[in-house]
N, C-alpha and C positions, 0 to 999 in steps of 0.2 A: 728573386723575381721569376715568375713563372707565368707564361701565356696559358690561359685556360681554354680559350677557343674564340672563334668568331662566328656570329650569327648573321647570315646574309639573307636579305629580303629581296623579293622581286619587285617591290614598290607598291603593291596593292594597298589601298587605303591611304596612299599619299598623293602628292600633286600629279605624279606620272610614274609609270613603271620604270624601273631601273633600266636603262638602255642596254641593248644586247651587246654593245661594243664593250661594256664593262664586265657583264656577267660571262661572256664568252661561253665556254663549255660548262661552267658551274651551274648547279641547281641551288635554289633557295633552300635554306636550312641551316642546321647547327653543325659546325665543324670543330670538334674538340681537338686540341693539340695533345692528344692522350686519351685515356679512358675516363672522361669527365662528363657529367651531365651539365646542361646549361644552367648557370647560377640563377637562384631565385631570390627575390627580396623579401627577407624575413627579419622582423624586429630591427629595422634600420641597419641592415647590412645585407650584402650579397653573400649567399652560401651555396655550396653544392651538396649540402646534406651529409657530408662525411669528411674525414680527414684527407689532406693532400697526401699523395705519395712522397714521403720524406726520404728520398733516396740519396745518400751522401757517397755512393759508390764512386762517383766521378771526381771526388776530391782525392785522388789516388796520390797525388804528389804533395799537396799542401791543404790546409783546412780552409784558407780564405783566398779569394772570394768563393762563395758557394757556386758550384757549377752543376747545371742540369742539362740534359740532352734530350731533345725531342726529334722524332723522325716523321717524315711524310713520305709515304710510298704509294705507288700505283702505276699502272701502265701509262704510256704516252697518251695524251689526251684526256687523262682522268681529272685534270684541273689543278694539279699541284702548283705550277707556276702562277696560274691566275689567282689562286688563294694567296700566294705570297705578294702578288700585285695588290690585292685587296689590303693585306697588312701594311704595305707601304703607303697606299693611298690614305688610309685611316690616320697613320702617323703624319704624313705630309699635310693633310687637312687641319689636323690639330696644330701643327707647327705654323700653318698659315696664319692662324689667329693668335697663337701664344707668343709668336716672336715679331709680331708686326711692329713693336716699338724698337726692335734691334736693328731696323733698316730704315734709311731715309726714304723720302717718297719716290726718288727715281733711281734708288739702288736696285741691283738684281735681288729679287725676292722669290720665295716659294710661289708656285702657281697652283691654284686650286684644282682638285680633281673632282669633276662634276659627275653625277649619276651614281654615287655611292650610297647605298642604303644598307648599313651593317652596324653591328655592335661587337666591340672588342673588349673581352674580359681578360684582366691581368691581375695576378696576385703578387703583391709586394709587402714584405714585413707582416705576413699573416692577414692582410686585408685585401679582399678582392675589390678591384676598381674597374669601372666600365667607361668606355668612350663610345658614344653613340653618334654615328655619322649618318644624317638624313638629308642627302644632297648637300645644300648650301648651309645646313645647320649642324653644329657640332656641340655635344654636351658631354660633361665629365660628372661622374658620380662615385663617391666612395661608400655609398649606401646611406649616409646620413643626410646628404642633400645632393641635388643635381644643379650643376652650374653650366650656364651658357658661355661657352668660351670666348666669344667676341665681346663680352661684357665684363670679363674679369679685370681686376686692377693688378698692379705689378706684384704685390706681396701674394695675392692668390695664385698668380701664375708661377711664382717661384715655389710655392708649396706643391702646386699640381705637377710641375716638372720634376721636382725631386722625387715624386713617387713613380715616375714613368722611367723610360729607358732610352738609351742611344742605340741605334740600330746600324750595323755594318753588315752589308749585303755582298757576297762574293758570287758573281755570276758570269760565266765565260760562255753562256749559250749565244750563238751567233744569231738566233732568231728571236731572242727575248728582249724585253725592255725596249721596244721599238715604238716611238711615239706615233707612227703611222697606223699602228694596230687599233688605236683608239679614235680614228676618225669617225665622226657622226655622220651617218648616211640617211636617216629616216626621221620621221615625226611619229610620236606615240601619244594618242589621246589629245591631239592638237597641241602637244608640248614640243617645242623645238629643242632638241637635245643640245646641250652645251659640251657634251663629252668630247675631249680631244687629248692629245698626248703632251699637252703644255706642262702638265705637272711633272712629267719625266724630264722635259727639256729644262725645267726650273731646277731640278735636283742636279743635273749634270752641268748646268751653267753656273751654279754657285761656286765661288772660290771658298773652299771649305775652311772655316775657322773654328770648326767643332762646336758651333752654336746650333745650326740647323741639325736636327737629330737623326740624320740619315746620311750614310756614305755608301755609295755604290762603287765597287771595283770590279773590272776595270771601268774607268770613266768612258762614256760614249759621246759621240757627236752625230746627231741626227740618226740615232740608233746603231751607229757603227763604232767600232773601236779599232785603233791602230796598234798592231802587235809590236812595231818598232818603238812607238811611243811608250808602250806599256813597259818594254824592256828597259828604256832609258830612266823612266820614272821609278821603276821598281829596283833598279840596281843599287842606288844609294841606300835605300831602305834595307835591302838584303845584306849589304856590306856593314851597315851600322849595326844590325841585329847580330850578325856574325861576331863582330867585335865585342858588342855589348855581352853576348853569351860568353865568349872566351875569356874576357876579363873577369868573369865570375866563375870560371872553372868549368863551364859547359862546352859542349861541341854541337854547333848547330847542325853540322853535317857529319855524323859519327864516322870516324876513320879518315877524315880529311880536315886539315888545318889550313886556314887562309894564310898564304905565305907572303905574298905581296900584292899591293893594289896599284893598278896601272891607271893613268889618266891621259886624256888626249883632247886638246882644244877643240871646241866645236866651232868650226869655220862658218857655219850656217847660222849661228846665233844672232848676228847683227841683223840679217834679213828677217829673222823671226820676231825680233823686237820691233822692227820697222812695220812689219804686217800688223802687229798688235796695236800700234799707234794709229795706223790707217783705219783699222776697224773702229777704234774708239772715236776718231774724228768723224767718221761716217755715221756712226750710231748716235752720237751726241750733236750732230749737225753743226760742227765747227770747222774752221779752215785748217787743213792739215799742216800747212807751212807754218802757220802761227802757232799751232800745238808743238811744232818742232822747236820754235823759238823758246817756248816755255821750258821744254826738256833741256835745251841748251843752257837756259839760266839755272835750271835745277842741277845740272852737271857742275857748273860753277860753284853753286851753292854747297854741294857735297865736298867739293875740293877745299873750299874755305873751312867748312865745319870740321873736316878730317885733317886740316892743316897740311894738305899735300899739293898746294897750288904750284909749288916750284916744280914738282914732277909733272903736273898736269899741263903746265905752260912751257915745259922744257923743249927747246927747238933743236939744240945740237945734242946728238946722242953718240956715244961711243958705238962702234959696230956691234959689240957684244950685248948692247942694251936695246937694240931696236925691237926684237921679238918680245923680250919681257915687257917693254914699254907699251907694245901693242895690246898685250893682255891686260896690262894695268889700266889703259884707257878704256877697255871693254868693261873692267869692273865699275868704273864710274857710269859708263853708258847704261850698264844693267840697272844700277842703283837708281839712275834718273828715270829710265823707262818704267821701272816698277813703282817708283814714286808717283809719277803721272797717273799711272793706273789706280793706285790707292787713293789719290786725291780726286779721281773722277767717280769711283764706285763705292767708297766707304765713307760714311758720314764722319766718323771720328777724325779722319785726316782731312776730309773736305772742310771741316770747321776751322782748320788751320789755313788752308789755301784751297778755296773752290775754284779749280782751273776753269771749268766750263763756264761758270758765272763771270770769271774775270774776262774770258775771251769773248763771251757774248755782249758784255757791257762795253768792251773796247769796240766791238764791231758796231754796236748802236751809236757809240760816241765818235765813230770813225777815227779812232786813235790807232796809230802804228804800233805793233806789237813787236818789240825787239828784245833779245836776250839782255841786252845792256840796260834796258830801262824798267825791268820787271822788279819792282821793289818788294813784292809780297814774299819773295824767297831769300831776302837778305838776312833775316834774323834766324836764330838756330832752333826756334820752337818746332818747326816741321821735322827737322832731322832728329831732334831729340825724341819726339813722339814716336818716330819710326824705330829708332835704335833701342829704345827702352819698352817697346810695345810687348815683346815676348810672345806674340801669337804666331800661328803657322803662316799668316799672310805675309809677314815681314822676314820670314826665316831666310829667304835667299839674299836679301839685302844685308841682313846682319852677318851672313857668312862673308859677303864681299867686304864689309867693313872691317872684319877681323883680319882678312888678307892684306887690305890696304895699310892698316896699322903695323902689322908685321913687316910689311915692305919698308915703311918709314924707319923702322929699327934696324933692319938687316940690309936694305938696299935693293935695287932692282934685280941684280944678277945673283943675289943670295937667297932670294925667296923661291923655293921650288915650285910654288903654285903660280909663278909667272912664266914658267917654261911651257912651251906648247905641248910637250909630252914629258912624262916623268913616271916614277913609280915610288911607292912608300913600302919599306920593309915592315911588315906587321910586328915582328919581334922587337922592333925599336920604338913602337908606340907604347906610351905609359899613360895609365889613368889611375886616379885614386879609386879605392874600392867602392865608394859611396856615389860614384859618378852616375848621373842620369843619362838617358838617351841622347839628349841634346849635347851633353859634353862629349859623347862619343861622336856625334855628327861633326863637332867642331874640328875633329882630327882630319876630316876629309876635304878634299878641294872645294872651291866655291862652285856655284852652279854655272860654270862656263866650260865644263869638261864632261866628256863621256867616260864612264868608269868601267873597269873590269877588275876581277880578282883572281889571282892564281891560287889554286888549291894544291896542297902538297899531301901525298898519301902518307898515312901513318901505318906503317907495317906492323906495329905492335897490336893493332886492333884486329881480332878475327874477322873473317869475311862475313860471317853470319850476323855481326853487330855492325857492319860497315854500311854506310849510305850507298844505295844502289846506283852506281855509275855505270853507264853503258860500256865505256871503254875501261875495263877492269884492270887492264895491263898498264895503264898510264900511271906513272909515279907522280906527274904534275898535270894539271889541266885547268884551263880557263873556264869560268862560269859560262862565258859566251860560246864555248864548244860543247856544252852539255846537250844532250838530246831535248826535243821539244817537250817531251812529257816531263823530264827532269826540271827544266826551266819553269814549266806551268806549275809544278809543285812548289818550287822554291819562291817564285814571284808571288803567287796568290797567297801562300801562307805567310811570308815575310810582310807583304802589304797589309794583311789583315791584322797581324800582331802589332805592326807599327802603328796602325791607326788606334788600336785599343791602348796602347801605351801613351800615345799622344793625347787621347781623350782623358786619361788619368792625369797627365801632367799639365796640360794647357786648356782644358775645356772651358769655353765661355768666360774667360777672365774678365772681359770688359764690364759686364753687369752682374756678376756674381752668380750666374745660373750654373746649376750643378746637376749632372746625372750620375746617380750611384749605381745604376744597373745597365749592363750591356746585353744586347741581343745580337748574336752572330748568326746570320742566315747563309747557308751554303746551298744554292739551288743546282742540283745535279753535280754534287761535289766531286763525283768520280770522273768527270770529263778529262779525257786524255791520259788517265792514270792506269799503269799496269796493275793487275790484280794485287801484286804485293804492296803497292803504294795505297790501294784502297784498303787492304787489310790493316796497315799501319796508320791510317789516317787520323782516327779518333785518338789512339794512343799518343801520336806525335803532337797533335793539337793540344791535348791536355798537358803533356810535358812542357811544351814551349810556353804555354800560358803561365805555368808555375814559375818560369824563369823571369817573368816580367816584374815580379815583386810588387804586385798591385796592392794599394793601401785604401785609396778612395773608393774604388769600385767594390761594392758589396757582393754582387752576384753577377753571373754570366749564364745566360741561357743560350745553348747552341741548337739552332733548328736546321736539320739536314734533309732536304729532299733529294732523294737517292733512288737509283735503280741497282745499286751494288749490294748483293747479298753479304759481302764482307763487312761493309759499313753497317748494315742492318743488324748483323750479329753482335755488334757492340751496344745495341740499344735494348732497353726494357720494353716489353710488349705494351705495358700500361702507359708508356709515354710515346705511343707511335699512333698517327692518324693514317689508317688505311683508306685510300681513295679508289672508288671504281665509278666510272660514268658520271663524273661531276658531283658526287656526293659521298658521304661517309659510308665505308663498306658495311659497317655494322647495321645500318638502317635498311640494307637491301639483301641481306644474307638469307638463303633459304634455310630451312630447318637442318638440312644435311651439312650445309656450309658452316652454320652456327655451331653444330657439334664438333666439326673438325676444327674450327677456329678456337673453341673452348679448350681443346687439347693441344693446342699449337702455342709454342713459346719461341722467342726470337733470340734472347741473349745466349750467346754461345752455341746456337744451333749450327747444324751443318749446312752448307750452301745449297744442298739439293732440296732439303725441306723448306728453306727459306725461298727459293725460287718457285717451289710448287705452291706453298701457302701464302708467303709474304708478298709475292709479286704476281699471284693469280695465273700461274702457268698450268694449273690442274695437275695432271699426271705427267706432263711433258716438261722436262728441264734440260732438253737438249734441242739442237737446231732442227728446224722443221724439215729441212732437206734430209738430214740423217734419220729423222723419224720415219720419212717416207721410204727410205732405203730399208730400214729395219722391218717396216711393215711388209714391204715387197718380199723380203727374205722369208718372213714368217708365212706369208701366203704361198710361196713357192714350195716350202717345206710341207705345208698342210696339204697342197695339191699333189705332192709327190714329184715335183719337177726337179729332180736331183741332178745337179751338174757339178763340174769341178770348180766353177767359179763361186759356188756358194761357200765352201770352206775359206776361199780367199777373202770374200767379202765379210764374212763373220769375223775372221781374224783381224780385220781393220778396225772393229768396234772397240772403243776404249773401256766402256762401262763393264766391269767384270761380271755383274749380275745379268745384264742383258746378253752379253757374250756367252756366258755359261748356260743360260736358258736356251738360246738358239743352238748351241752345240749339242746340248742334251736332246732338244727336239729333233735335230738333224739325225743323231744317232738312233733314236727311237724309230723315226721314219724309215731309215735304211733297214733296220731289223724287220720292221713290219713288211717292207717290200720284199725282202729276201725270203721271208716266210711264204708270201703270196707267190713268189716265183718258183719256190720249191713244190708248192702244192700244183 
């Protein structure tokens, strides 16, 4: 799979111009994701008039899936992030129509992104395909015919979606992906703009089941993300990938081995679950007390289904059993609250027990709702549907079920996951060689705990091959004690890899939808990274991707918007979009710039040339203040204003060429002045 490019229109010739809230700083025109002309329709197919760049260099570690890397570079304000927004909006609007039968009428659904006039061209399996988004109308064409997405039947949708891709966007920009940036403020040609940030809120509000083809990490709420929540949600994924790699003989953090996993009971979980129920009751306009009665009935139902009623109803407890029993009860509480959530928002579970319809019917009939008389949860169909669902939505419940069943076998005081704090020795964990990621996850505590992992230094690994830990003298260190940059690198990379593996394993099981291609997008990938992390970014990403043993996924395109010359030096020039002032740089180059660009390459280039040519810094690739100081020194030398401080200031300059030139100029000026003084 390869994105050819996006053609953006300003709306001329359509019902209204594309609102400025969507265009932002972008200008209308063709934006190739590499050195590609816009495809033309010739003899029943889309063509660019030449062969694609078939570069397999990025399959350094294995042959499949095929990996391609595309870069987007330019100064701040050049339009890089807005172009990525356009890409997301086109995917979002396609999914809005393609997945309408995946959600019930009142479920959380994708929200439409209005004001988009653009065409996205994608090549898959040697065929160029086009998605055309003209505000509220979306069309798909493989060159043979153009299909109107809202009118496709189920079989056609399956065929179209198999040709498209699943997108994972990693974006830690504090000022990006904010729904308020899309507020419509004006009328254009008597057309009231419907543009708003609802499409972003829709993406972030959806409980991902890997059906909707976009995942954004970190997840935002109202444009904001919580770093503590990121840490908690990412830790389990990071630990799972560490173990998954280690069981296969790889080291996720070279030079350091996970020694033990610590876990501590989350005392605030009960209030978090309560808040979730309160929001559901308010949103669905039902009585919160009655909703809690339903939850209590479901707790009893889970206890019966799992045959743990004796423990659930146990009154007298040995003193040593009090704390384990408290955790055990929270396992059932968690299962019940999550079950309520599933039966409210997801059609497949609501078909078994429609909680909202039940409560509203009882309210109309003025019936008393009590946990003792709710017959809907007495049979096991609901609990079986959840236990055997196998999707990401029910993952937490299934972890709790596993812990409850182990407790029934081992007893309250003998299950380590009923202790309020504990640790697992990684060396004692055993998994079969062919275990999947979910098998590894089953080794970890249920979602009632906060996790951490202790890393042990492997002194047999040379420092040059070791993962860069700030405290190099530490023989052991907890992940939570790493620096912010180290955590950023680990959390973002592990979360991205985890999503890819889960897409491969569990994607869209309910109705057989499959994506065979993955699009990874890193917007400003280098945020918070030391230059050494930037230099290793592409290499490590490719290495870790090879460890996932992907089979279903046929290709992965990695799109990186970056300001880092180190990342840019790992990309081919022909696969890079250079942006300037809201457009493709190639369209606005002067003759001199075109000549310089022709002789400029990126792959393996030194950082000075990349800064000067790739990031449009002209002849200056050093700080502006330092440039001014150097210019002042040069002017003083030229004017003969020789002083002792000149030597001191020149000595501070790091660039040997600049320093050497100034020292030479100073010596020549001193000789000239000496000759003049002698005369």
